N, C-alpha and C positions, 0 to 999 in steps of 0.2 A: 402496120406492125410488120417487121422484117424478120424472116426466118433465117437462121444460119444454116451453112451447108451441113453441119452435124445434125441439127434438128430435122432437116429434110431427109437426110439419109436414114436417120433413125426412124422416122415415121413411114417411109417406103419400106424399110425392112419389116416393121411390125406388120404393115399390110401384106406384104408378100408372104411372110410366115404365116399369117392368119388364113390366107387364101389357100396356101398349099397344105395346111394341116388338115383341111377338110377332105382333100383327096389323098388317098394312100393305095398302095399296091397290096392287094389280098390275095390269097391262094385258095382256090376252090378244088375241093378233092371229091371226086365221085367214085363210089364203089359200084360195080356192075356185077350182079349176080344173075345166073341163068338157072332155069328149072323147067320140068316138063318132059325131058327125054333123057334116055340114058347116053353117057358119052359126051355130054355138054362140058365145056371148060369150067374150071373153078372160077371163082370170081376174079375180076380184073379191076385195075383202077385207072382212072383218068384224072389228070391234074392240069389245071391252067391258072393263069393269073387274071385278076380284074382290077383295074385302076379306076377307083371311084370313091364315093363316100362310103362309110361302112354300111350305112342302111341300104344304099342302092346295091352295093356289092352282095350283100346278104340276100336281097330279093333276086338278083340276077343268078346267083349261085342256086338258090332253091328252086328257081324255076326249071332248072335241069333234072330235078328229081322226078322221074316218071316210070310208070310200069307199062309195058307193052306186051301184047300177045300176038303171035304170028306162028301159024302152022303148028300149034300145040307147044310152043316154046315160049315161056315167060321170060322177059328180060326186065329186071327191076334195077333202076339207077338211082342211088341215093347220094346226095350231094351235101357237103358241109363246107362252110367258110372257116379258113384258118388265118 
């Protein structure tokens, strides 16, 4: 059975679209809050992109949500995927 050039191009396009649709660019936004001492800065924000599947990007983004204590200052970073 012979495939025409149009059929081959069509199937190649479908495969390429299917593979690329799994990986997208997502935005991870992290809010950083400080507490424990007077004069600390207000909250700040950090944002970066992740190019991966939604599930993996969600996981990578959430991994950056941490709370740290150092010298009486508590820093809480809460990250969300957009």
